[in-house]
MIRO-113256 format. One record per residue (C-alpha): residue in one letter; y negated, z negated, x negated; residue number from 1. Coordinates in steps of 0.2 Angstrom, whole numbers. Layout:
BEGIN
@rest->a; c2->Y; c3->Z; c1->X; nr->NUM $
...
This chain:
BEGIN
@rest->m; c2->0; c3->0; c1->0; nr->1 $
@rest->v; c2->-17; c3->5; c1->-7; nr->2 $
@rest->q; c2->-30; c3->-9; c1->-8; nr->3 $
@rest->t; c2->-49; c3->-4; c1->-6; nr->4 $
@rest->i; c2->-61; c3->-10; c1->-18; nr->5 $
@rest->d; c2->-78; c3->-16; c1->-11; nr->6 $
@rest->p; c2->-93; c3->-8; c1->-20; nr->7 $
@rest->v; c2->-103; c3->-18; c1->-31; nr->8 $
@rest->s; c2->-120; c3->-23; c1->-24; nr->9 $
@rest->a; c2->-135; c3->-16; c1->-33; nr->10 $
@rest->n; c2->-142; c3->-33; c1->-37; nr->11 $
@rest->m; c2->-125; c3->-38; c1->-45; nr->12 $
@rest->r; c2->-125; c3->-22; c1->-55; nr->13 $
@rest->l; c2->-143; c3->-24; c1->-61; nr->14 $
@rest->a; c2->-139; c3->-42; c1->-66; nr->15 $
@rest->q; c2->-124; c3->-35; c1->-76; nr->16 $
@rest->l; c2->-134; c3->-22; c1->-85; nr->17 $
@rest->l; c2->-148; c3->-35; c1->-89; nr->18 $
@rest->g; c2->-134; c3->-47; c1->-96; nr->19 $
@rest->e; c2->-137; c3->-60; c1->-83; nr->20 $
@rest->s; c2->-119; c3->-60; c1->-77; nr->21 $
@rest->d; c2->-104; c3->-67; c1->-86; nr->22 $
@rest->l; c2->-92; c3->-55; c1->-76; nr->23 $
@rest->t; c2->-93; c3->-41; c1->-88; nr->24 $
@rest->a; c2->-93; c3->-51; c1->-104; nr->25 $
@rest->p; c2->-76; c3->-52; c1->-113; nr->26 $
@rest->a; c2->-71; c3->-68; c1->-122; nr->27 $
@rest->a; c2->-73; c3->-60; c1->-139; nr->28 $
@rest->a; c2->-91; c3->-56; c1->-135; nr->29 $
@rest->a; c2->-97; c3->-74; c1->-133; nr->30 $
@rest->p; c2->-111; c3->-73; c1->-146; nr->31 $
@rest->v; c2->-119; c3->-59; c1->-137; nr->32 $
@rest->a; c2->-121; c3->-70; c1->-121; nr->33 $
@rest->a; c2->-131; c3->-82; c1->-133; nr->34 $
@rest->d; c2->-141; c3->-67; c1->-140; nr->35 $
@rest->n; c2->-146; c3->-62; c1->-122; nr->36 $
@rest->e; c2->-157; c3->-77; c1->-121; nr->37 $
@rest->l; c2->-169; c3->-68; c1->-132; nr->38 $
@rest->f; c2->-173; c3->-56; c1->-118; nr->39 $
@rest->r; c2->-178; c3->-71; c1->-106; nr->40 $
@rest->p; c2->-197; c3->-74; c1->-107; nr->41 $
@rest->a; c2->-202; c3->-92; c1->-111; nr->42 $
@rest->k; c2->-212; c3->-101; c1->-98; nr->43 $
@rest->v; c2->-231; c3->-99; c1->-100; nr->44 $
@rest->t; c2->-241; c3->-114; c1->-94; nr->45 $
@rest->l; c2->-257; c3->-109; c1->-84; nr->46 $
@rest->s; c2->-273; c3->-116; c1->-90; nr->47 $
@rest->g; c2->-284; c3->-112; c1->-75; nr->48 $
@rest->n; c2->-294; c3->-99; c1->-85; nr->49 $
@rest->p; c2->-288; c3->-82; c1->-79; nr->50 $
@rest->f; c2->-292; c3->-73; c1->-96; nr->51 $
@rest->d; c2->-283; c3->-86; c1->-106; nr->52 $
@rest->d; c2->-268; c3->-85; c1->-94; nr->53 $
@rest->l; c2->-268; c3->-66; c1->-95; nr->54 $
@rest->l; c2->-269; c3->-67; c1->-114; nr->55 $
@rest->a; c2->-255; c3->-80; c1->-115; nr->56 $
@rest->k; c2->-244; c3->-69; c1->-105; nr->57 $
@rest->a; c2->-248; c3->-54; c1->-115; nr->58 $
@rest->i; c2->-244; c3->-63; c1->-131; nr->59 $
@rest->e; c2->-227; c3->-69; c1->-124; nr->60 $
@rest->s; c2->-223; c3->-52; c1->-118; nr->61 $
@rest->l; c2->-226; c3->-45; c1->-135; nr->62 $
@rest->n; c2->-215; c3->-59; c1->-142; nr->63 $
@rest->g; c2->-202; c3->-54; c1->-130; nr->64 $
@rest->v; c2->-203; c3->-36; c1->-138; nr->65 $
@rest->s; c2->-201; c3->-43; c1->-155; nr->66 $
@rest->r; c2->-186; c3->-54; c1->-149; nr->67 $
@rest->s; c2->-177; c3->-38; c1->-141; nr->68 $
@rest->e; c2->-180; c3->-29; c1->-158; nr->69 $
@rest->a; c2->-172; c3->-44; c1->-167; nr->70 $
@rest->l; c2->-157; c3->-44; c1->-155; nr->71 $
@rest->a; c2->-155; c3->-25; c1->-158; nr->72 $
@rest->n; c2->-154; c3->-28; c1->-177; nr->73 $
@rest->q; c2->-142; c3->-42; c1->-175; nr->74 $
@rest->t; c2->-131; c3->-31; c1->-164; nr->75 $
@rest->i; c2->-131; c3->-17; c1->-177; nr->76 $
@rest->e; c2->-126; c3->-30; c1->-191; nr->77 $
@rest->r; c2->-112; c3->-36; c1->-180; nr->78 $
@rest->y; c2->-107; c3->-18; c1->-177; nr->79 $
@rest->i; c2->-107; c3->-15; c1->-196; nr->80 $
@rest->k; c2->-95; c3->-30; c1->-198; nr->81 $
@rest->g; c2->-84; c3->-23; c1->-184; nr->82 $
@rest->q; c2->-89; c3->-38; c1->-172; nr->83 $
@rest->a; c2->-97; c3->-27; c1->-159; nr->84 $
@rest->d; c2->-94; c3->-10; c1->-149; nr->85 $
@rest->l; c2->-105; c3->5; c1->-151; nr->86 $
@rest->q; c2->-109; c3->3; c1->-133; nr->87 $
@rest->e; c2->-117; c3->-14; c1->-136; nr->88 $
@rest->v; c2->-127; c3->-7; c1->-150; nr->89 $
@rest->m; c2->-134; c3->8; c1->-140; nr->90 $
@rest->v; c2->-138; c3->-3; c1->-125; nr->91 $
@rest->a; c2->-148; c3->-16; c1->-136; nr->92 $
@rest->q; c2->-157; c3->-2; c1->-145; nr->93 $
@rest->s; c2->-161; c3->7; c1->-129; nr->94 $
@rest->k; c2->-168; c3->-9; c1->-122; nr->95 $
@rest->s; c2->-178; c3->-12; c1->-137; nr->96 $
@rest->t; c2->-185; c3->5; c1->-137; nr->97 $
@rest->v; c2->-190; c3->5; c1->-119; nr->98 $
@rest->m; c2->-199; c3->-12; c1->-121; nr->99 $
@rest->a; c2->-208; c3->-6; c1->-136; nr->100 $
@rest->q; c2->-214; c3->10; c1->-127; nr->101 $
@rest->l; c2->-220; c3->0; c1->-112; nr->102 $
@rest->a; c2->-229; c3->-12; c1->-123; nr->103 $
@rest->v; c2->-238; c3->2; c1->-132; nr->104 $
@rest->t; c2->-243; c3->11; c1->-116; nr->105 $
@rest->t; c2->-249; c3->-6; c1->-109; nr->106 $
@rest->v; c2->-260; c3->-10; c1->-124; nr->107 $
@rest->n; c2->-267; c3->8; c1->-125; nr->108 $
@rest->a; c2->-271; c3->7; c1->-106; nr->109 $
@rest->a; c2->-279; c3->-10; c1->-109; nr->110 $
@rest->v; c2->-290; c3->-4; c1->-124; nr->111 $
@rest->t; c2->-295; c3->11; c1->-114; nr->112 $
@rest->t; c2->-300; c3->0; c1->-99; nr->113 $
@rest->f; c2->-310; c3->-12; c1->-110; nr->114 $
@rest->k; c2->-319; c3->2; c1->-119; nr->115 $
@rest->e; c2->-324; c3->9; c1->-101; nr->116 $
@rest->v; c2->-330; c3->-8; c1->-95; nr->117 $
@rest->t; c2->-340; c3->-11; c1->-111; nr->118 $
@rest->q; c2->-349; c3->6; c1->-109; nr->119 $
@rest->m; c2->-354; c3->3; c1->-91; nr->120 $
@rest->q; c2->-372; c3->1; c1->-88; nr->121 $
@rest->i; c2->-378; c3->-14; c1->-78; nr->122 $
Protein backbone atom coordinates (compact mmCIF):
# COMPACT_ATOMS: atom_id res chain seq x y z
CA UNK A 1 0.00 0.00 0.00
CA UNK A 2 1.36 3.41 -0.98
CA UNK A 3 1.53 6.07 1.71
CA UNK A 4 1.11 9.72 0.85
CA UNK A 5 3.62 12.24 2.07
CA UNK A 6 2.28 15.57 3.23
CA UNK A 7 3.89 18.55 1.51
CA UNK A 8 6.28 20.60 3.59
CA UNK A 9 4.83 23.94 4.55
CA UNK A 10 6.50 27.03 3.13
CA UNK A 11 7.41 28.35 6.58
CA UNK A 12 9.02 25.07 7.59
CA UNK A 13 11.02 24.90 4.36
CA UNK A 14 12.17 28.52 4.77
CA UNK A 15 13.23 27.76 8.34
CA UNK A 16 15.20 24.76 7.09
CA UNK A 17 16.93 26.83 4.41
CA UNK A 18 17.83 29.50 6.96
CA UNK A 19 19.22 26.89 9.33
CA UNK A 20 16.56 27.43 11.98
CA UNK A 21 15.40 23.84 12.03
CA UNK A 22 17.21 20.77 13.31
CA UNK A 23 15.14 18.50 11.06
CA UNK A 24 17.65 18.53 8.23
CA UNK A 25 20.84 18.61 10.29
CA UNK A 26 22.55 15.22 10.43
CA UNK A 27 24.30 14.22 13.62
CA UNK A 28 27.75 14.63 12.04
CA UNK A 29 27.03 18.27 11.21
CA UNK A 30 26.56 19.41 14.80
CA UNK A 31 29.26 22.13 14.56
CA UNK A 32 27.29 23.75 11.74
CA UNK A 33 24.30 24.29 14.00
CA UNK A 34 26.52 26.24 16.39
CA UNK A 35 27.97 28.24 13.49
CA UNK A 36 24.48 29.19 12.31
CA UNK A 37 24.24 31.32 15.44
CA UNK A 38 26.46 33.75 13.55
CA UNK A 39 23.54 34.59 11.26
CA UNK A 40 21.26 35.57 14.09
CA UNK A 41 21.50 39.30 14.85
CA UNK A 42 22.21 40.45 18.36
CA UNK A 43 19.56 42.40 20.18
CA UNK A 44 20.00 46.16 19.81
CA UNK A 45 18.71 48.20 22.72
CA UNK A 46 16.82 51.32 21.77
CA UNK A 47 18.02 54.59 23.27
CA UNK A 48 15.06 56.75 22.35
CA UNK A 49 17.00 58.81 19.84
CA UNK A 50 15.85 57.67 16.38
CA UNK A 51 19.15 58.48 14.67
CA UNK A 52 21.19 56.62 17.29
CA UNK A 53 18.83 53.65 17.08
CA UNK A 54 19.02 53.56 13.29
CA UNK A 55 22.81 53.82 13.37
CA UNK A 56 23.07 51.05 15.98
CA UNK A 57 20.88 48.77 13.88
CA UNK A 58 22.92 49.56 10.76
CA UNK A 59 26.17 48.75 12.56
CA UNK A 60 24.72 45.47 13.87
CA UNK A 61 23.58 44.58 10.36
CA UNK A 62 27.07 45.19 9.00
CA UNK A 63 28.45 43.04 11.80
CA UNK A 64 26.03 40.33 10.68
CA UNK A 65 27.49 40.52 7.17
CA UNK A 66 30.94 40.14 8.67
CA UNK A 67 29.80 37.13 10.72
CA UNK A 68 28.31 35.49 7.63
CA UNK A 69 31.60 35.92 5.81
CA UNK A 70 33.42 34.35 8.76
CA UNK A 71 30.97 31.43 8.71
CA UNK A 72 31.54 30.94 4.99
CA UNK A 73 35.30 30.91 5.56
CA UNK A 74 34.93 28.38 8.41
CA UNK A 75 32.78 26.18 6.19
CA UNK A 76 35.41 26.31 3.44
CA UNK A 77 38.10 25.30 5.95
CA UNK A 78 35.90 22.42 7.16
CA UNK A 79 35.38 21.34 3.52
CA UNK A 80 39.13 21.32 2.95
CA UNK A 81 39.52 19.08 6.00
CA UNK A 82 36.77 16.79 4.70
CA UNK A 83 34.33 17.70 7.50
CA UNK A 84 31.72 19.49 5.33
CA UNK A 85 29.89 18.87 2.09
CA UNK A 86 30.26 21.01 -0.99
CA UNK A 87 26.58 21.91 -0.67
CA UNK A 88 27.18 23.44 2.76
CA UNK A 89 30.04 25.50 1.35
CA UNK A 90 27.94 26.74 -1.56
CA UNK A 91 25.00 27.69 0.67
CA UNK A 92 27.21 29.53 3.18
CA UNK A 93 29.04 31.33 0.37
CA UNK A 94 25.78 32.29 -1.33
CA UNK A 95 24.30 33.64 1.90
CA UNK A 96 27.43 35.69 2.49
CA UNK A 97 27.42 37.06 -1.07
CA UNK A 98 23.75 38.03 -0.95
CA UNK A 99 24.17 39.72 2.42
CA UNK A 100 27.21 41.67 1.20
CA UNK A 101 25.44 42.78 -1.98
CA UNK A 102 22.41 43.93 0.02
CA UNK A 103 24.65 45.84 2.44
CA UNK A 104 26.48 47.60 -0.41
CA UNK A 105 23.22 48.50 -2.12
CA UNK A 106 21.74 49.82 1.11
CA UNK A 107 24.82 51.89 1.96
CA UNK A 108 24.91 53.35 -1.56
CA UNK A 109 21.22 54.28 -1.33
CA UNK A 110 21.76 55.88 2.07
CA UNK A 111 24.72 57.92 0.82
CA UNK A 112 22.76 59.09 -2.23
CA UNK A 113 19.81 60.08 -0.04
CA UNK A 114 22.10 61.91 2.39
CA UNK A 115 23.69 63.85 -0.47
CA UNK A 116 20.26 64.82 -1.79
CA UNK A 117 19.11 65.97 1.64
CA UNK A 118 22.23 68.05 2.23
CA UNK A 119 21.84 69.75 -1.15
CA UNK A 120 18.23 70.78 -0.50
CA UNK A 121 17.64 74.46 -0.14
CA UNK A 122 15.70 75.58 2.86
